[in-house]
DRENKOLDREN-207148 format. One line per 5 residues: number of its first residue (from 1); their letters; for each residue x, z, y of C-alpha. Coordinates in steps of 0.001 Angstrom, whole numbers, plus 500000, padded with zeros to 6 digits. Each point is the difference from the previous one (the first is absolute). Layout:
<pts>
NUM> A> X:Z:Y; ...;
</pts>
This chain:
<pts>
1> MLNVF> 500062:499950:499971; 502753:500742:502345; 500987:496548:499751; 496693:498709:501177; 500413:502076:502918;
6> FFLFI> 503228:499378:500724; 499964:495953:500195; 496537:500798:501592; 501604:501948:503158; 502828:497111:500255;
11> GCIIS> 496840:497501:500651; 498563:502463:502319; 503001:500006:502103; 500540:496176:499360; 496375:499220:501513;
16> NRVWL> 500546:502542:502720; 503141:498039:500929; 498152:496452:500121; 497231:501574:502001; 502620:501108:502101;
21> FFTVN> 502044:496563:500325; 496972:498653:501184; 498415:501897:502169; 502725:501724:502022; 503137:497734:499157;
26> MDCID> 497988:496758:501034; 497756:501160:502869; 501769:503234:501149; 502990:498959:501040; 502068:501692:502816;
31> NDQPI> 502023:498516:502653; 503145:501477:498161; 499603:498635:496761; 500706:496534:501272; 503669:501200:500550;
36> MWLGA> 500447:500875:496317; 498788:496385:499456; 502845:498774:501894; 502122:502102:498388; 499155:498495:496394;
41> KHYSQ> 500311:496778:501255; 503401:500332:501238; 501145:502341:496784; 498485:496356:498301; 502252:497713:501778;
46> GLFYE> 502986:502201:499651; 499658:501871:503629; 501331:503699:500214; 499941:500696:503694; 499828:503574:499593;
51> PRFYG> 499737:502628:497420; 496837:501733:501081; 496468:499435:501320; 500770:497179:502779; 500606:501982:503401;
56> QDYNS> 500637:503572:498361; 502601:502270:498620; 497871:501881:497787; 497767:498770:497589; 500286:496168:497551;
61> MLEAL> 498833:496653:499166; 499968:500645:495945; 496532:499018:499743; 501405:496570:501469; 502709:499686:497723;
66> IAVPF> 497848:500736:497203; 497819:497502:501117; 502324:496860:499686; 499735:499021:496084; 496131:499903:500938;
71> IKLGL> 501156:497614:502962; 502243:497747:497968; 497238:499641:497465; 497777:498710:503011; 497715:502716:500802;
76> PVYYA> 499495:500025:503974; 501794:502609:501626; 496642:502460:500868; 499079:499985:496439; 503646:500423:498715;
81> VPIAT> 500784:503267:502115; 496853:502056:499337; 500429:499044:496650; 503719:501843:500252; 498424:502726:501400;
86> HLIFL> 497402:501026:496949; 502422:499087:497827; 502797:502567:501793; 497487:502713:500220; 498153:499247:496447;
91> TPFLF> 503682:500276:498225; 500377:503934:500197; 496942:500530:498735; 499643:497583:496927; 503395:500337:498956;
96> TAIYL> 499691:503538:499846; 496829:500131:497808; 500888:496659:498053; 503348:502331:498966; 498144:503129:499438;
101> FLKEK> 497610:497691:497797; 502219:498419:497788; 501635:503790:499876; 496607:500987:498389; 499502:502177:503076;
106> KETAV> 496767:498155:500416; 498048:503128:501455; 502752:500064:502696; 499812:496286:500431; 496149:499915:500468;
111> FVLAV> 500688:502841:502611; 502719:498115:501852; 497107:496849:500673; 497299:502861:500643; 501986:500975:503033;
116> LLCMP> 500007:496770:501494; 496291:499262:499635; 499469:503435:501467; 501721:498773:502861; 496976:499084:503148;
121> VGYDM> 499818:496518:501490; 501634:501067:502789; 503301:500697:497925; 499406:496766:497882; 500192:497890:503713;
126> MNAIP> 503026:501336:500883; 502352:499721:497380; 498354:496182:499742; 501500:499367:503616; 503123:497712:500377;
131> RGFVT> 501746:502385:502314; 502392:501945:497971; 497958:502955:499472; 500439:499375:496277; 503773:498977:499251;
136> GVFFT> 501600:503630:499897; 497915:501327:497037; 500659:497018:498189; 503078:501265:498977; 498670:503003:498361;
141> SLFIV> 498885:497914:497245; 502000:500879:497786; 500316:503973:500104; 497968:500653:497260; 502564:498993:497454;
146> SLLNP> 502398:502152:501511; 496862:502952:499954; 499169:499245:496241; 504063:499547:499339; 501772:502850:502249;
151> NNYRF> 503414:499309:498454; 500176:496571:499771; 502698:499267:502197; 499535:496275:500499; 496543:501196:501547;
156> ILINT> 501642:502667:501988; 502315:497067:501509; 497395:497592:500804; 497309:502296:501365; 502582:501474:502029;
161> WMAYV> 500525:496600:501478; 496620:499488:500374; 499182:502740:501826; 502564:499562:502416; 499033:496359:500263;
166> GYLIN> 496434:500837:500712; 501140:502634:502285; 501872:497165:501987; 496711:497366:499822; 497379:502562:501480;
171> QNSVL> 500319:503943:500322; 496509:500484:498435; 501856:499995:496557; 501437:503062:500518; 496529:502022:499142;
176> VSAPF> 500721:498307:496607; 503439:500058:499548; 500614:503067:501258; 498545:502492:497578; 500985:497518:496612;
181> LFYIF> 503043:500327:501167; 500056:503369:500094; 498374:500507:496562; 502602:498235:498346; 502452:501877:501834;
186> LINYK> 498369:503430:498588; 500167:498541:496842; 503828:498578:499959; 501558:502450:502397; 502333:501493:497087;
191> DKNYY> 500878:496453:499011; 503048:498456:501523; 499448:496433:499325; 496888:500521:501473; 502073:500044:503293;
196> IYSVI> 501880:497268:499024; 497128:497393:499275; 498446:501485:503753; 502863:498775:501673; 500361:497059:498713;
201> GFLPA> 496420:499045:500409; 500795:501162:503433; 502531:498088:500714; 498938:496088:499473; 497261:501042:502392;
206> LPIDY> 502498:500228:503092; 500902:496217:500777; 496229:500018:499862; 499448:502760:502596; 503267:497884:501599;
211> LLNHF> 498615:496815:500348; 496367:501306:501034; 501285:502114:502588; 503357:499273:501550; 498281:496406:500940;
216> YKIHP> 498430:501471:502299; 502976:502055:501830; 501724:497301:500430; 497260:497694:501234; 497725:502295:502282;
221> NYVFY> 498409:497022:501773; 498093:499302:496614; 498352:503328:500258; 496382:499596:502040; 498391:502978:498569;
226> PANNS> 502447:503017:499052; 499430:502476:497376; 499661:502873:502211; 499066:503254:498016; 499948:503301:501539;
231> FSFEF> 498776:503475:498464; 498036:502634:501890; 497442:503025:499645; 497490:498120:502331; 500152:497027:497005;
236> FKEAI> 499407:502685:497449; 497157:501971:502076; 498311:496351:500666; 500232:499120:496444; 499226:504071:498361;
241> THLDQ> 496320:499809:501878; 499602:496185:499319; 500368:500395:496285; 496937:497481:499501; 501528:496942:502203;
246> RFAHI> 503342:500208:498645; 498825:500156:496421; 497160:497750:500836; 500671:497152:497762; 501918:502005:497038;
251> SFFIE> 497306:502796:498481; 498447:499411:497089; 496259:498130:500149; 499205:501177:503776; 501639:498399:502641;
256> ERSFL> 500871:502383:503148; 499494:503041:497881; 503537:502188:499136; 497902:503293:498112; 499804:497697:496543;
261> LLLIF> 503930:498936:500089; 501012:503696:501142; 498116:501272:497237; 501603:497829:497595; 503546:500776:500950;
266> MIIAI> 498988:503523:499431; 498694:499436:496718; 503156:498467:498881; 502146:502275:501703; 498206:502871:497316;
271> VFFKK> 500309:497586:497236; 503738:499655:500840; 500744:503415:500181; 498103:500813:497368; 501314:497522:497265;
276> NKKAF> 503159:498455:501840; 502150:502062:501882; 502799:496774:500978; 496621:497640:501342; 498584:503430:501656;
281> FSFLV> 503264:499551:502222; 500139:496399:499879; 496333:499955:501433; 501088:502884:502713; 502913:497321:501224;
286> FICVL> 497127:497605:500214; 498044:502532:502233; 502902:500322:502144; 500669:496406:500635; 495991:499840:500654;
291> IVSVF> 500800:502562:502523; 502612:498875:501929; 498701:496833:500308; 497466:501209:501938; 502393:501062:502874;
296> SSKVS> 501352:496312:500350; 499231:498007:502609; 499951:497017:497736; 497034:501182:497990; 497976:500848:503125;
301> DGIVW> 500314:496332:500926; 496674:498893:498797; 495732:499929:499962; 497591:500557:497328; 499950:496203:499387;
306> PFYSY> 501294:498434:496795; 501922:497246:501792; 502009:503083:501797; 498973:503034:498243; 501820:503237:500224;
311> SRMYL> 499710:500046:495984; 502186:496902:500142; 502919:502565:499654; 498304:502091:497017; 499521:496744:497822;
316> GIPIA> 501795:501491:497369; 498262:503207:499441; 497206:498781:497093; 503839:498779:498335; 501583:503008:500621;
321> IYLLV> 496810:502221:498354; 500071:497640:496387; 503792:500044:499876; 500041:504209:499929; 496742:500153:498609;
326> STSVD> 501110:497721:496647; 503072:502782:499700; 497762:502502:499611; 496129:499404:499104; 498228:499532:496501;
331> FRKGI> 497342:497900:500848; 498688:499757:496358; 496900:501831:501260; 499935:499409:503944; 499967:496124:499688;
336> YVLIP> 496978:499432:498678; 498059:501760:503121; 502640:498250:501617; 498969:496499:499348; 496051:499961:500817;
341> VALLF> 500847:501158:503298; 502398:497601:501081; 497580:497072:498346; 497224:501327:502327; 502180:499973:502828;
346> HIYKE> 501415:496561:499186; 496532:498583:499691; 498817:501908:503244; 503061:498204:501871; 498960:496507:498735;
351> IHFKK> 496407:500237:500713; 500900:501858:503900; 503073:497664:500593; 499008:497549:502477; 498512:502816:501889;
356> EIAYH> 502893:501933:499779; 502402:496885:501135; 497270:499356:502675; 500409:503415:501451; 504207:500344:499931;
361> TQEKM> 500269:496299:501695; 497248:499990:502841; 501748:499610:503155; 499572:503627:501415; 501620:501527:497306;
366> WGHVH> 503226:497730:500654; 502993:501597:501525; 503874:498690:500595; 499036:496340:498335; 497210:497955:500287;
371> LNKLT> 497780:498306:496936; 499672:495880:499129; 498669:498238:497282; 502278:497272:498541; 497739:497473:500853;
376> EILDA> 499988:501112:503679; 504160:500196:499742; 499948:496218:499076; 497251:498657:501938; 502478:501152:502922;
381> LNLYK> 502814:498794:498487; 498817:496636:499222; 498463:499304:503908; 503431:501174:501633; 502218:497832:497361;
386> NKCKE> 497986:496803:501158; 500243:500912:503361; 503809:500046:500007; 499502:496942:497595; 498152:498078:502829;
391> QGVTD> 502149:500958:502478; 503485:498958:498102; 501246:503747:500565; 501911:501848:497395; 500141:503417:501347;
396> FVIIN> 497043:502150:501228; 500301:503366:502001; 497828:502593:500050; 499876:502418:502809; 498605:503751:499883;
401> SVWHD> 496423:500126:498130; 498033:497257:499610; 497840:499085:497054; 501576:500190:496468; 503370:500429:501788;
406> DEINY> 501766:501517:497125; 498388:497819:497050; 501108:497138:502343; 503662:501042:500518; 500458:501114:496134;
411> AGPAL> 497496:498644:497471; 500377:496791:501872; 503767:499213:498868; 499106:502085:496906; 497045:497712:498369;
416> YDDFP> 501044:496527:501726; 503341:498189:499578; 498766:497809:502991; 499331:502482:502032; 501656:500078:503778;
421> NTFKP> 502362:502429:500434; 498755:503845:501408; 501483:501821:502417; 497906:503138:501214; 502113:502231:502304;
426> SFERR> 497727:502809:500298; 500100:501172:496770; 502462:497620:498141; 501095:501830:497012; 502271:496996:499166;
431> TWRIE> 502834:501514:501992; 501953:496791:499189; 497500:498033:501530; 500449:501840:503077; 503924:499299:499956;
436> EEKKH> 499364:496237:499203; 497635:499640:503200; 502204:501342:502368; 502488:496796:499034; 496896:497349:499460;
441> VHEKF> 498781:498031:502786; 496835:498105:498782; 499142:497646:502279; 496277:499510:498875; 497991:502572:498748;
446> IIYIA> 497019:501704:500070; 499243:503339:500943; 497004:502165:499082; 499323:502893:502882; 496680:501825:500440;
451> DYNFD> 500217:498929:503720; 497695:497215:501194; 501661:499621:502898; 503477:499853:498634; 500397:496146:500803;
456> NLVKE> 499976:500673:504339; 502612:503194:499418; 502532:497260:498255; 498929:497190:502341; 500917:502149:503082;
461> KYKHI> 503182:501587:498450; 501673:496547:498382; 499418:496934:501495; 501967:498358:497684; 498133:500876:496864;
466> DITRL> 496928:498461:498847; 496541:502039:498708; 497119:498781:498379; 496788:501976:499202; 499212:498913:496694;
471> DDYGL> 496650:502534:499114; 497978:502544:502062; 501880:503187:497977; 503644:500175:501308; 501595:496886:498076;
476> FLITN> 502161:497650:502433; 502937:497374:499508; 502953:500465:501707; 502360:497140:500569; 503316:499261:501713;
481> NTLTT> 501096:503539:499550; 503288:500988:500770; 500119:503831:499097; 501001:501774:497040; 496369:501466:497798;
486> VDFVK> 501332:503248:501293; 500909:499135:503645; 496817:498267:500236; 497964:502803:498615; 501882:502591:502175;
491> SIGAT> 499130:497943:503422; 496715:500122:499043; 499904:503571:499874; 498338:500546:496741; 501009:502789:497252;
496> TEGF> 503295:499487:498442; 500835:503334:497820; 503467:499420:498477; 501272:497760:502520;
</pts>
């Protein structure tokens, strides 16, 4: 019977992912995702401009990298990247469950899948978004091997390496890796070989650390958004008095209600204290990391919305729970209580899925980023691509905030090989493009600006430059230009961060 539920649960998880792909990934695309699309396009062409997310000295484009084989198979980048995101996120859950199943720990395997099925729609949405949220926890995938074989030196080496790399990729992995590493330490601390293999696992990660971080030390101009993180008691007070917001999309069953998650923490602590002291002390490490995190400005940077949720920093909580619980709890009786609960909640989610998605994507919820349908983005790209073709123009400059500005700037080159060269000086994450446009003089280009009288400004300022209005929404053709793009933009008083 457990075999049936195991495969049924996997089917439920996959069906949920299909729903998310065709709703969230196709109809709710935030304006940061096209940057990931562009990264995937560049990687598929063998272009590696910088080691992290464009314009940042933190996070990564692992999803873009994993998307490359799908692009090579002919999938459009807007399909390939979210598919990579789903695979990256599901790997820890599915690998752990399958490994436990093959080791005849079928009750625990079903429990792992049930944990994911019992998470709310907000959590499902958050880990379906190609924004770098899920990349750190991906490196916890093999932890279960060491937990079942804590004296296996080879996997002590591998998982030490993965814990370090996961931290470098996204620090939200620490919630999982810190208690895991402490648990392995408590079992092996008297074994000198444990230290040898841990160090050996640590050393190969150092070049990755150097690659990811040293680049920005020698190229500070590539940092548009620096990794600013500070710690303050004020952040702690704000978090501790608003736990429902901090854990809005990470608690089981009900969103924006942290009491159930805290109750589960308490139950786990009691069970561990009675059954497995090593797991108990490892769980205390988990709680300590959690407490330290709420002093952080980075964790306080968010809102109660899956696309920029405080909970993105806590994506690993369900993983930490099932890993630690797998070391101590006998599920032979309790699993048949959990199975119907997980199934019923999954059915409930599927019935209310569209309603929940509509709630989370309504415009009044937006913050930090805005949302678009894929069809809207494609329509905008084709409109401006055709405008440039009509005028024989290969350069397109976007000034400040205009309709679909980020999508045109990043998604255009990501989706079409013949899209004009785009440049948005007020928010250009491709910092190498800024350097290029400091040198380039385009005699003829199109400028897109939310100033309907822009042509009068140019005519007054430059008698030798010709400007033609192309539509009634700020699209202008510039000819006979003699200035570099950056000088031209500066001369008209446009916003030029990073220059």
